[in-house]
DRENPA-3360 file (N, C-alpha, C; in nm, 2 decimals, always signed):
BEGIN
1 = MRPTDPIA = +9.82/-21.46/-0.03/+9.84/-21.58/-0.11/+9.74/-21.68/-0.07 ~ +9.64/-21.71/-0.17/+9.54/-21.81/-0.14/+9.52/-21.91/-0.25 ~ +9.63/-21.98/-0.29/+9.61/-22.07/-0.40/+9.52/-22.19/-0.37 ~ +9.41/-22.20/-0.45/+9.32/-22.30/-0.43/+9.33/-22.42/-0.53 ~ +9.38/-22.39/-0.65/+9.41/-22.49/-0.75/+9.52/-22.58/-0.70 ~ +9.50/-22.72/-0.71/+9.60/-22.81/-0.65/+9.74/-22.79/-0.71 ~ +9.75/-22.76/-0.84/+9.88/-22.74/-0.90/+9.94/-22.62/-0.85 ~ +9.86/-22.51/-0.84/+9.92/-22.38/-0.78/+9.96/-22.40/-0.64;
9 = RAQARRQL = +9.88/-22.47/-0.56/+9.91/-22.49/-0.42/+10.04/-22.57/-0.41 ~ +10.06/-22.67/-0.49/+10.18/-22.75/-0.48/+10.30/-22.67/-0.51 ~ +10.29/-22.58/-0.62/+10.40/-22.49/-0.65/+10.43/-22.39/-0.54 ~ +10.32/-22.34/-0.48/+10.34/-22.24/-0.37/+10.41/-22.31/-0.25 ~ +10.37/-22.43/-0.23/+10.43/-22.50/-0.11/+10.58/-22.53/-0.14 ~ +10.61/-22.57/-0.26/+10.75/-22.59/-0.29/+10.83/-22.46/-0.28 ~ +10.78/-22.35/-0.32/+10.85/-22.22/-0.31/+10.87/-22.18/-0.17 ~ +10.76/-22.20/-0.09/+10.78/-22.17/+0.06/+10.87/-22.26/+0.12;
17 = GTLVDRLT = +10.87/-22.39/+0.09/+10.96/-22.49/+0.15/+11.10/-22.45/+0.11 ~ +11.13/-22.40/-0.01/+11.26/-22.36/-0.05/+11.31/-22.24/+0.04 ~ +11.22/-22.15/+0.06/+11.25/-22.03/+0.14/+11.29/-22.07/+0.28 ~ +11.21/-22.16/+0.34/+11.23/-22.21/+0.47/+11.37/-22.28/+0.48 ~ +11.39/-22.36/+0.38/+11.52/-22.44/+0.38/+11.64/-22.34/+0.38 ~ +11.63/-22.23/+0.30/+11.74/-22.13/+0.29/+11.76/-22.06/+0.42 ~ +11.67/-22.06/+0.51/+11.69/-22.00/+0.64/+11.78/-22.08/+0.73 ~ +11.80/-22.21/+0.69/+11.89/-22.30/+0.77/+11.86/-22.29/+0.92;
25 = LRADEPSP = +11.74/-22.32/+0.96/+11.69/-22.31/+1.09/+11.77/-22.41/+1.18 ~ +11.81/-22.36/+1.30/+11.88/-22.45/+1.39/+11.79/-22.50/+1.49 ~ +11.79/-22.63/+1.51/+11.70/-22.70/+1.61/+11.75/-22.66/+1.75 ~ +11.65/-22.66/+1.84/+11.69/-22.63/+1.98/+11.75/-22.76/+2.04 ~ +11.79/-22.74/+2.16/+11.86/-22.86/+2.23/+11.76/-22.97/+2.26 ~ +11.80/-23.09/+2.26/+11.71/-23.20/+2.29/+11.64/-23.19/+2.43 ~ +11.52/-23.22/+2.43/+11.44/-23.22/+2.56/+11.35/-23.34/+2.56 ~ +11.29/-23.37/+2.68/+11.20/-23.49/+2.68/+11.09/-23.48/+2.58;
33 = CPYLPDRK = +11.06/-23.58/+2.51/+10.96/-23.58/+2.41/+10.82/-23.57/+2.48 ~ +10.74/-23.48/+2.43/+10.60/-23.46/+2.49/+10.51/-23.57/+2.46 ~ +10.54/-23.66/+2.36/+10.45/-23.76/+2.32/+10.49/-23.90/+2.35 ~ +10.62/-23.93/+2.34/+10.67/-24.07/+2.36/+10.77/-24.07/+2.48 ~ +10.76/-24.17/+2.57/+10.85/-24.18/+2.68/+10.99/-24.22/+2.64 ~ +11.09/-24.18/+2.71/+11.22/-24.23/+2.69/+11.28/-24.18/+2.55 ~ +11.22/-24.07/+2.50/+11.28/-24.02/+2.37/+11.31/-23.87/+2.39 ~ +11.39/-23.82/+2.31/+11.43/-23.68/+2.31/+11.37/-23.61/+2.19;
41 = ARFVYLRP = +11.32/-23.49/+2.20/+11.26/-23.41/+2.09/+11.34/-23.29/+2.07 ~ +11.34/-23.25/+1.94/+11.40/-23.12/+1.90/+11.31/-23.05/+1.80 ~ +11.30/-22.92/+1.81/+11.21/-22.84/+1.72/+11.29/-22.73/+1.66 ~ +11.24/-22.68/+1.54/+11.28/-22.56/+1.48/+11.16/-22.46/+1.49 ~ +11.19/-22.33/+1.50/+11.09/-22.23/+1.52/+11.10/-22.12/+1.42 ~ +10.98/-22.06/+1.39/+10.97/-21.94/+1.31/+10.88/-21.84/+1.38 ~ +10.91/-21.72/+1.38/+10.82/-21.62/+1.44/+10.78/-21.52/+1.33 ~ +10.67/-21.56/+1.25/+10.63/-21.47/+1.14/+10.58/-21.34/+1.19;
49 = RRLGPGVY = +10.60/-21.23/+1.11/+10.55/-21.10/+1.15/+10.39/-21.11/+1.13 ~ +10.35/-21.18/+1.04/+10.20/-21.19/+1.01/+10.17/-21.33/+0.96 ~ +10.07/-21.39/+1.01/+10.02/-21.52/+0.96/+9.90/-21.50/+0.88 ~ +9.91/-21.47/+0.75/+9.79/-21.45/+0.67/+9.73/-21.57/+0.61 ~ +9.61/-21.57/+0.57/+9.54/-21.68/+0.51/+9.62/-21.73/+0.39 ~ +9.63/-21.86/+0.37/+9.71/-21.91/+0.26/+9.85/-21.95/+0.30 ~ +9.92/-21.85/+0.35/+10.06/-21.88/+0.40/+10.06/-21.97/+0.51 ~ +9.97/-21.95/+0.61/+9.95/-22.04/+0.72/+9.92/-22.18/+0.68;
57 = HLLMDLNF = +9.83/-22.19/+0.59/+9.79/-22.32/+0.53/+9.91/-22.39/+0.47 ~ +9.99/-22.32/+0.39/+10.11/-22.38/+0.33/+10.21/-22.42/+0.44 ~ +10.22/-22.35/+0.55/+10.31/-22.39/+0.65/+10.27/-22.52/+0.72 ~ +10.14/-22.53/+0.74/+10.09/-22.66/+0.79/+10.12/-22.78/+0.70 ~ +10.11/-22.75/+0.57/+10.15/-22.85/+0.47/+10.30/-22.88/+0.47 ~ +10.38/-22.80/+0.54/+10.52/-22.82/+0.55/+10.55/-22.88/+0.69 ~ +10.44/-22.93/+0.76/+10.45/-22.99/+0.89/+10.47/-22.89/+1.01 ~ +10.44/-22.77/+0.99/+10.45/-22.67/+1.09/+10.32/-22.66/+1.17;
65 = RRLGGVVY = +10.33/-22.63/+1.30/+10.21/-22.60/+1.38/+10.23/-22.47/+1.45 ~ +10.12/-22.41/+1.49/+10.14/-22.28/+1.56/+10.11/-22.30/+1.71 ~ +10.18/-22.22/+1.79/+10.15/-22.21/+1.94/+10.20/-22.07/+1.98 ~ +10.10/-21.99/+2.03/+10.14/-21.85/+2.07/+10.18/-21.78/+1.94 ~ +10.29/-21.71/+1.95/+10.34/-21.63/+1.84/+10.44/-21.69/+1.75 ~ +10.46/-21.83/+1.76/+10.56/-21.90/+1.68/+10.49/-22.01/+1.61 ~ +10.55/-22.05/+1.50/+10.52/-22.18/+1.43/+10.64/-22.27/+1.45 ~ +10.62/-22.40/+1.46/+10.73/-22.49/+1.49/+10.70/-22.62/+1.42;
73 = RPACDACR = +10.81/-22.70/+1.40/+10.79/-22.84/+1.36/+10.91/-22.92/+1.42 ~ +10.88/-23.05/+1.43/+10.99/-23.14/+1.49/+11.11/-23.15/+1.40 ~ +11.23/-23.16/+1.46/+11.35/-23.18/+1.39/+11.43/-23.28/+1.47 ~ +11.37/-23.39/+1.50/+11.42/-23.49/+1.60/+11.53/-23.58/+1.52 ~ +11.62/-23.63/+1.60/+11.72/-23.72/+1.55/+11.67/-23.86/+1.53 ~ +11.66/-23.91/+1.41/+11.63/-24.05/+1.38/+11.48/-24.08/+1.42 ~ +11.39/-23.98/+1.42/+11.25/-24.01/+1.45/+11.17/-23.92/+1.36 ~ +11.07/-23.97/+1.30/+10.97/-23.90/+1.22/+10.83/-23.94/+1.25;
81 = ECRQLRLP = +10.80/-23.95/+1.38/+10.67/-24.00/+1.42/+10.56/-23.89/+1.42 ~ +10.60/-23.76/+1.43/+10.50/-23.65/+1.44/+10.46/-23.62/+1.30 ~ +10.34/-23.65/+1.26/+10.29/-23.63/+1.13/+10.15/-23.55/+1.14 ~ +10.14/-23.45/+1.06/+10.02/-23.38/+1.05/+9.91/-23.47/+1.01 ~ +9.79/-23.46/+1.07/+9.67/-23.54/+1.03/+9.56/-23.44/+1.00 ~ +9.49/-23.46/+0.89/+9.38/-23.37/+0.85/+9.26/-23.46/+0.80 ~ +9.15/-23.40/+0.82/+9.02/-23.46/+0.78/+8.97/-23.39/+0.65 ~ +8.93/-23.46/+0.55/+8.85/-23.40/+0.44/+8.70/-23.39/+0.49;
89 = VARFRPSR = +8.66/-23.27/+0.52/+8.54/-23.25/+0.60/+8.42/-23.31/+0.52 ~ +8.41/-23.29/+0.39/+8.29/-23.33/+0.32/+8.28/-23.49/+0.32 ~ +8.39/-23.56/+0.33/+8.38/-23.70/+0.33/+8.38/-23.77/+0.47 ~ +8.39/-23.69/+0.57/+8.39/-23.74/+0.71/+8.26/-23.80/+0.75 ~ +8.26/-23.92/+0.81/+8.13/-23.97/+0.86/+8.17/-24.02/+1.01 ~ +8.09/-23.98/+1.11/+8.12/-24.02/+1.24/+8.10/-24.17/+1.26 ~ +8.18/-24.23/+1.34/+8.16/-24.37/+1.37/+8.05/-24.39/+1.48 ~ +8.02/-24.51/+1.51/+7.92/-24.54/+1.61/+7.96/-24.48/+1.74;
97 = AQRRCLRR = +8.08/-24.50/+1.78/+8.13/-24.45/+1.91/+8.12/-24.30/+1.91 ~ +8.16/-24.23/+1.80/+8.15/-24.09/+1.79/+8.00/-24.04/+1.80 ~ +7.91/-24.11/+1.74/+7.77/-24.07/+1.75/+7.72/-24.09/+1.90 ~ +7.77/-24.19/+1.97/+7.74/-24.21/+2.11/+7.79/-24.09/+2.19 ~ +7.91/-24.05/+2.15/+7.97/-23.93/+2.22/+7.88/-23.81/+2.21 ~ +7.83/-23.79/+2.09/+7.74/-23.67/+2.07/+7.61/-23.69/+2.15 ~ +7.56/-23.80/+2.16/+7.43/-23.82/+2.24/+7.46/-23.80/+2.39 ~ +7.58/-23.85/+2.43/+7.61/-23.84/+2.57/+7.64/-23.70/+2.61;
105 = NADVAVAW = +7.67/-23.61/+2.52/+7.70/-23.47/+2.55/+7.59/-23.38/+2.49 ~ +7.47/-23.43/+2.47/+7.36/-23.35/+2.42/+7.33/-23.23/+2.51 ~ +7.37/-23.23/+2.64/+7.35/-23.12/+2.73/+7.46/-23.02/+2.73 ~ +7.56/-23.04/+2.65/+7.67/-22.94/+2.65/+7.64/-22.82/+2.56 ~ +7.67/-22.70/+2.62/+7.66/-22.58/+2.54/+7.79/-22.55/+2.48 ~ +7.79/-22.52/+2.35/+7.91/-22.49/+2.27/+7.91/-22.35/+2.22 ~ +8.01/-22.27/+2.25/+8.01/-22.13/+2.22/+8.15/-22.09/+2.15 ~ +8.14/-22.03/+2.03/+8.26/-21.98/+1.96/+8.27/-21.83/+1.98;
113 = GAPEATAE = +8.40/-21.79/+2.00/+8.42/-21.65/+2.02/+8.57/-21.62/+2.01 ~ +8.61/-21.50/+2.05/+8.75/-21.46/+2.06/+8.82/-21.52/+2.17 ~ +8.95/-21.56/+2.16/+9.02/-21.62/+2.27/+9.03/-21.52/+2.39 ~ +9.00/-21.57/+2.51/+9.01/-21.49/+2.63/+9.05/-21.58/+2.75 ~ +9.16/-21.54/+2.81/+9.21/-21.62/+2.92/+9.14/-21.56/+3.05 ~ +9.09/-21.66/+3.13/+9.03/-21.62/+3.26/+9.08/-21.71/+3.37 ~ +9.05/-21.67/+3.49/+9.09/-21.75/+3.61/+9.02/-21.88/+3.61 ~ +8.90/-21.89/+3.56/+8.82/-22.02/+3.55/+8.89/-22.11/+3.46;
121 = KHDVYHRY = +8.93/-22.06/+3.34/+9.00/-22.14/+3.24/+9.14/-22.19/+3.29 ~ +9.21/-22.10/+3.36/+9.34/-22.13/+3.42/+9.33/-22.25/+3.52 ~ +9.22/-22.25/+3.60/+9.21/-22.35/+3.70/+9.19/-22.49/+3.62 ~ +9.11/-22.49/+3.52/+9.09/-22.62/+3.44/+9.22/-22.65/+3.37 ~ +9.28/-22.56/+3.31/+9.41/-22.58/+3.24/+9.51/-22.64/+3.33 ~ +9.53/-22.58/+3.45/+9.63/-22.63/+3.54/+9.60/-22.78/+3.59 ~ +9.47/-22.81/+3.62/+9.43/-22.94/+3.66/+9.45/-23.04/+3.54 ~ +9.42/-22.99/+3.42/+9.44/-23.08/+3.30/+9.58/-23.12/+3.29;
129 = LRARHRGQ = +9.67/-23.03/+3.30/+9.81/-23.06/+3.28/+9.86/-23.16/+3.39 ~ +9.82/-23.14/+3.51/+9.86/-23.23/+3.62/+9.81/-23.37/+3.60 ~ +9.69/-23.38/+3.53/+9.64/-23.51/+3.51/+9.69/-23.58/+3.39 ~ +9.72/-23.50/+3.29/+9.74/-23.56/+3.15/+9.89/-23.55/+3.10 ~ +9.97/-23.47/+3.16/+10.11/-23.45/+3.11/+10.21/-23.48/+3.21 ~ +10.34/-23.49/+3.16/+10.45/-23.54/+3.25/+10.54/-23.43/+3.30 ~ +10.48/-23.31/+3.32/+10.56/-23.21/+3.38/+10.64/-23.12/+3.29 ~ +10.62/-23.13/+3.16/+10.69/-23.05/+3.07/+10.64/-22.91/+3.06;
137 = MTGDWEEL = +10.52/-22.89/+3.11/+10.46/-22.75/+3.11/+10.42/-22.72/+3.25 ~ +10.44/-22.59/+3.28/+10.42/-22.55/+3.42/+10.27/-22.53/+3.46 ~ +10.19/-22.49/+3.37/+10.05/-22.47/+3.40/+10.03/-22.33/+3.47 ~ +10.13/-22.25/+3.47/+10.11/-22.12/+3.54/+10.03/-22.02/+3.45 ~ +9.99/-21.91/+3.51/+9.91/-21.81/+3.44/+9.98/-21.75/+3.32 ~ +10.11/-21.73/+3.33/+10.18/-21.67/+3.22/+10.19/-21.77/+3.10 ~ +10.20/-21.89/+3.13/+10.20/-21.99/+3.02/+10.07/-21.99/+2.95 ~ +9.96/-21.98/+3.02/+9.83/-21.98/+2.96/+9.80/-21.85/+2.88;
145 = ADGLYEAP = +9.82/-21.74/+2.95/+9.78/-21.61/+2.89/+9.88/-21.56/+2.79 ~ +10.01/-21.57/+2.81/+10.11/-21.52/+2.72/+10.16/-21.62/+2.62 ~ +10.13/-21.75/+2.64/+10.16/-21.85/+2.54/+10.04/-21.90/+2.46 ~ +9.96/-21.97/+2.53/+9.84/-22.03/+2.46/+9.75/-21.92/+2.40 ~ +9.72/-21.82/+2.48/+9.63/-21.72/+2.44/+9.69/-21.60/+2.37 ~ +9.82/-21.60/+2.34/+9.88/-21.50/+2.25/+9.85/-21.55/+2.11 ~ +9.75/-21.49/+2.05/+9.70/-21.55/+1.92/+9.68/-21.44/+1.81 ~ +9.70/-21.48/+1.69/+9.68/-21.39/+1.58/+9.53/-21.37/+1.55;
153 = PLAHEVVY = +9.50/-21.27/+1.46/+9.36/-21.25/+1.44/+9.28/-21.37/+1.39 ~ +9.34/-21.46/+1.32/+9.26/-21.58/+1.27/+9.23/-21.68/+1.38 ~ +9.27/-21.66/+1.50/+9.24/-21.75/+1.61/+9.11/-21.73/+1.67 ~ +9.04/-21.84/+1.70/+8.91/-21.84/+1.77/+8.92/-21.93/+1.89 ~ +8.82/-21.92/+1.98/+8.81/-22.01/+2.09/+8.68/-22.07/+2.09 ~ +8.68/-22.20/+2.12/+8.55/-22.28/+2.14/+8.54/-22.32/+2.28 ~ +8.43/-22.29/+2.35/+8.42/-22.32/+2.49/+8.30/-22.41/+2.51 ~ +8.32/-22.51/+2.60/+8.21/-22.61/+2.63/+8.17/-22.60/+2.77;
161 = RVEGRLLG = +8.04/-22.60/+2.80/+7.99/-22.59/+2.93/+7.88/-22.69/+2.96 ~ +7.87/-22.75/+3.08/+7.77/-22.83/+3.12/+7.70/-22.77/+3.24 ~ +7.58/-22.72/+3.22/+7.50/-22.65/+3.32/+7.59/-22.54/+3.38 ~ +7.66/-22.47/+3.30/+7.74/-22.35/+3.34/+7.88/-22.39/+3.38 ~ +7.91/-22.52/+3.41/+8.04/-22.56/+3.45/+8.13/-22.57/+3.32 ~ +8.25/-22.52/+3.33/+8.35/-22.53/+3.22/+8.39/-22.68/+3.20 ~ +8.36/-22.74/+3.09/+8.40/-22.87/+3.05/+8.54/-22.86/+2.98 ~ +8.55/-22.77/+2.89/+8.68/-22.76/+2.82/+8.68/-22.64/+2.73;
169 = AGIVDVEP = +8.80/-22.61/+2.68/+8.81/-22.50/+2.59/+8.93/-22.53/+2.49 ~ +8.91/-22.48/+2.36/+9.01/-22.50/+2.26/+9.04/-22.38/+2.18 ~ +9.17/-22.36/+2.15/+9.21/-22.26/+2.06/+9.21/-22.31/+1.92 ~ +9.15/-22.24/+1.82/+9.13/-22.29/+1.69/+9.16/-22.18/+1.59 ~ +9.25/-22.21/+1.49/+9.28/-22.11/+1.39/+9.19/-22.14/+1.27 ~ +9.13/-22.03/+1.21/+9.04/-22.05/+1.10/+9.08/-21.96/+0.98 ~ +9.10/-22.02/+0.87/+9.12/-21.95/+0.75/+9.03/-22.01/+0.64 ~ +9.02/-21.94/+0.52/+8.92/-21.99/+0.42/+8.92/-22.13/+0.38;
177 = EAMSAVYF = +9.04/-22.19/+0.37/+9.06/-22.33/+0.32/+9.09/-22.43/+0.42 ~ +9.11/-22.39/+0.55/+9.15/-22.49/+0.65/+9.11/-22.43/+0.79 ~ +9.08/-22.53/+0.88/+9.07/-22.50/+1.02/+9.18/-22.58/+1.09 ~ +9.24/-22.53/+1.19/+9.35/-22.60/+1.26/+9.32/-22.60/+1.41 ~ +9.32/-22.72/+1.47/+9.31/-22.73/+1.62/+9.44/-22.70/+1.68 ~ +9.46/-22.59/+1.75/+9.58/-22.55/+1.81/+9.61/-22.62/+1.94 ~ +9.51/-22.61/+2.03/+9.53/-22.67/+2.16/+9.39/-22.69/+2.23 ~ +9.37/-22.80/+2.30/+9.25/-22.82/+2.37/+9.28/-22.88/+2.51;
185 = YFDPDLAD = +9.21/-22.82/+2.61/+9.22/-22.87/+2.74/+9.09/-22.89/+2.80 ~ +9.08/-22.97/+2.90/+8.94/-23.00/+2.96/+8.95/-23.04/+3.11 ~ +8.84/-23.04/+3.17/+8.83/-23.07/+3.31/+8.86/-23.22/+3.33 ~ +8.97/-23.27/+3.39/+8.99/-23.41/+3.40/+8.89/-23.49/+3.48 ~ +8.81/-23.42/+3.56/+8.70/-23.48/+3.64/+8.59/-23.52/+3.55 ~ +8.58/-23.46/+3.43/+8.48/-23.49/+3.33/+8.53/-23.57/+3.21 ~ +8.64/-23.64/+3.23/+8.70/-23.71/+3.11/+8.61/-23.82/+3.06 ~ +8.52/-23.87/+3.14/+8.43/-23.98/+3.09/+8.34/-23.93/+2.98;
193 = RSPGTLNV = +8.33/-23.80/+2.96/+8.24/-23.75/+2.85/+8.32/-23.75/+2.72 ~ +8.44/-23.79/+2.71/+8.53/-23.79/+2.59/+8.53/-23.65/+2.53 ~ +8.58/-23.55/+2.61/+8.57/-23.42/+2.55/+8.66/-23.39/+2.43 ~ +8.77/-23.47/+2.42/+8.86/-23.45/+2.30/+8.78/-23.49/+2.17 ~ +8.71/-23.60/+2.18/+8.63/-23.64/+2.07/+8.52/-23.54/+2.04 ~ +8.45/-23.49/+2.14/+8.35/-23.39/+2.13/+8.40/-23.27/+2.06 ~ +8.52/-23.22/+2.10/+8.58/-23.11/+2.04/+8.60/-23.12/+1.89 ~ +8.65/-23.24/+1.85/+8.68/-23.26/+1.70/+8.54/-23.26/+1.63;
201 = LAMVEECS = +8.44/-23.32/+1.68/+8.31/-23.33/+1.62/+8.25/-23.19/+1.61 ~ +8.27/-23.10/+1.71/+8.22/-22.96/+1.70/+8.30/-22.89/+1.59 ~ +8.43/-22.91/+1.58/+8.50/-22.84/+1.47/+8.46/-22.89/+1.34 ~ +8.43/-23.02/+1.32/+8.38/-23.07/+1.19/+8.25/-22.99/+1.16 ~ +8.16/-22.98/+1.25/+8.04/-22.92/+1.23/+8.06/-22.77/+1.19 ~ +8.15/-22.70/+1.26/+8.18/-22.56/+1.22/+8.24/-22.55/+1.08 ~ +8.33/-22.64/+1.05/+8.39/-22.64/+0.91/+8.28/-22.66/+0.81 ~ +8.18/-22.75/+0.83/+8.07/-22.77/+0.74/+7.99/-22.64/+0.73;
209 = RRGIPWLY = +7.96/-22.58/+0.84/+7.88/-22.46/+0.84/+7.95/-22.34/+0.76 ~ +8.08/-22.33/+0.77/+8.16/-22.23/+0.70/+8.20/-22.27/+0.56 ~ +8.18/-22.39/+0.52/+8.23/-22.43/+0.39/+8.38/-22.45/+0.39 ~ +8.44/-22.49/+0.50/+8.59/-22.51/+0.50/+8.62/-22.65/+0.47 ~ +8.70/-22.68/+0.37/+8.72/-22.82/+0.33/+8.81/-22.91/+0.41 ~ +8.90/-22.85/+0.49/+9.00/-22.93/+0.56/+9.00/-22.89/+0.71 ~ +9.01/-22.99/+0.79/+9.03/-22.98/+0.93/+9.16/-23.04/+0.97 ~ +9.25/-22.96/+1.02/+9.39/-23.01/+1.06/+9.38/-23.04/+1.22;
217 = LGYHVADS = +9.42/-23.16/+1.25/+9.41/-23.20/+1.40/+9.54/-23.20/+1.47 ~ +9.65/-23.15/+1.40/+9.78/-23.15/+1.46/+9.85/-23.28/+1.44 ~ +9.95/-23.30/+1.52/+10.04/-23.42/+1.50/+9.97/-23.55/+1.55 ~ +9.98/-23.65/+1.46/+9.94/-23.78/+1.51/+10.07/-23.86/+1.53 ~ +10.08/-23.92/+1.65/+10.20/-24.00/+1.68/+10.14/-24.14/+1.71 ~ +10.18/-24.24/+1.63/+10.11/-24.37/+1.63/+10.12/-24.44/+1.76 ~ +10.23/-24.42/+1.83/+10.25/-24.50/+1.96/+10.22/-24.42/+2.08 ~ +10.16/-24.30/+2.07/+10.13/-24.22/+2.18/+9.98/-24.24/+2.22;
225 = PNMSYKAA = +9.95/-24.29/+2.34/+9.81/-24.31/+2.38/+9.73/-24.18/+2.38 ~ +9.79/-24.07/+2.41/+9.71/-23.95/+2.42/+9.68/-23.89/+2.28 ~ +9.74/-23.94/+2.18/+9.72/-23.90/+2.04/+9.64/-23.99/+1.95 ~ +9.62/-24.11/+2.00/+9.56/-24.22/+1.92/+9.42/-24.19/+1.88 ~ +9.35/-24.11/+1.96/+9.21/-24.09/+1.93/+9.19/-24.02/+1.79 ~ +9.29/-23.95/+1.75/+9.28/-23.87/+1.62/+9.26/-23.96/+1.50 ~ +9.33/-24.08/+1.51/+9.32/-24.17/+1.39/+9.18/-24.24/+1.38 ~ +9.10/-24.22/+1.49/+8.96/-24.28/+1.48/+8.87/-24.20/+1.40;
233 = FRPHELLD = +8.91/-24.08/+1.36/+8.83/-23.99/+1.27/+8.86/-24.03/+1.12 ~ +8.77/-24.08/+1.05/+8.79/-24.13/+0.92/+8.69/-24.09/+0.82 ~ +8.74/-24.07/+0.69/+8.87/-24.09/+0.65/+8.96/-23.97/+0.69 ~ +9.09/-24.00/+0.70/+9.19/-23.89/+0.73/+9.31/-23.91/+0.64 ~ +9.39/-23.81/+0.64/+9.52/-23.81/+0.56/+9.63/-23.78/+0.65 ~ +9.75/-23.84/+0.63/+9.87/-23.81/+0.70/+9.98/-23.76/+0.61 ~ +10.05/-23.66/+0.66/+10.16/-23.60/+0.58/+10.28/-23.69/+0.58 ~ +10.33/-23.73/+0.46/+10.44/-23.82/+0.45/+10.57/-23.74/+0.45;
241 = DDGVWRDG = +10.68/-23.82/+0.45/+10.81/-23.76/+0.46/+10.84/-23.67/+0.33 ~ +10.78/-23.71/+0.22/+10.80/-23.64/+0.09/+10.71/-23.52/+0.08 ~ +10.63/-23.49/+0.18/+10.54/-23.37/+0.17/+10.41/-23.40/+0.10 ~ +10.38/-23.53/+0.08/+10.26/-23.56/+0.01/+10.16/-23.61/+0.11 ~ +10.03/-23.57/+0.10/+9.93/-23.62/+0.19/+9.88/-23.75/+0.14 ~ +9.88/-23.85/+0.22/+9.84/-23.99/+0.18/+9.73/-24.04/+0.28 ~ +9.64/-24.12/+0.22/+9.53/-24.18/+0.30/+9.59/-24.25/+0.42 ~ +9.53/-24.22/+0.54/+9.58/-24.28/+0.66/+9.59/-24.43/+0.66;
249 = RDRATAVR = +9.49/-24.49/+0.59/+9.50/-24.64/+0.59/+9.62/-24.69/+0.51 ~ +9.66/-24.62/+0.40/+9.78/-24.66/+0.33/+9.90/-24.62/+0.41 ~ +9.90/-24.51/+0.48/+10.02/-24.47/+0.55/+10.05/-24.56/+0.67 ~ +9.94/-24.62/+0.73/+9.96/-24.70/+0.85/+10.03/-24.83/+0.81 ~ +10.03/-24.87/+0.69/+10.10/-24.99/+0.65/+10.25/-24.97/+0.61 ~ +10.29/-24.84/+0.60/+10.42/-24.81/+0.56/+10.52/-24.83/+0.67 ~ +10.65/-24.85/+0.64/+10.75/-24.87/+0.74/+10.81/-24.73/+0.77 ~ +10.81/-24.68/+0.89/+10.85/-24.55/+0.93/+10.98/-24.56/+1.01;
257 = PRG = +11.07/-24.46/+0.99/+11.20/-24.46/+1.07/+11.16/-24.46/+1.22 ~ +11.23/-24.53/+1.30/+11.21/-24.53/+1.44/+11.33/-24.48/+1.51 ~ +11.31/-24.40/+1.62/+11.42/-24.35/+1.70/+11.45/-24.43/+1.82;
% end
């Protein structure tokens, strides 16, 4: 299923949304929110037998994300802060700060290939989690190899190196109409290079090369410092409560439910 006509896409999304609703998915137990302190998060999960092109894109338009062999979306009580953010690739223009990031990282080698977990990547992943997260993930080998690197055929990996040293690596899902940033981690000792920004710019470039119109950057959480950099990529769209994509500038002025 690869509906490219906007009307056909909207109809297909409604049909898939109805099917998902009929499943009456039960949210998991509340756990510490990975994005906002002092809040609890709940998620619903699906484990598709196959994530084919088109269906995966429609799931993202229903606010689902993929990690490992499951797709999930938030189902939090009284909070709707996690919103998919996507870039219209053809209209994106890097800001002055983003152009500086590219110049600062002109010595970085970027390589795209099949996802592969290695001891070198595990070391960087483990140190990244210790520096950037609040202990919700263990950082052990099984979490990396059996979780992050358990990937469907549409998954790719982009690896960044500086004079052979691993700067960072990202898992990226690629289908004809959309690219999705699944997860990115980097060496915390090289954080001054703004590797998160570099990763997005590299994905934009790859989308342009492949003729992919949309780049999905995952959830944007307005009050989360670790997620705020995503909104600096403009123009962008945010997925609203009614399932409609709206210009990020318009969405920023709307009143959102708070938990």
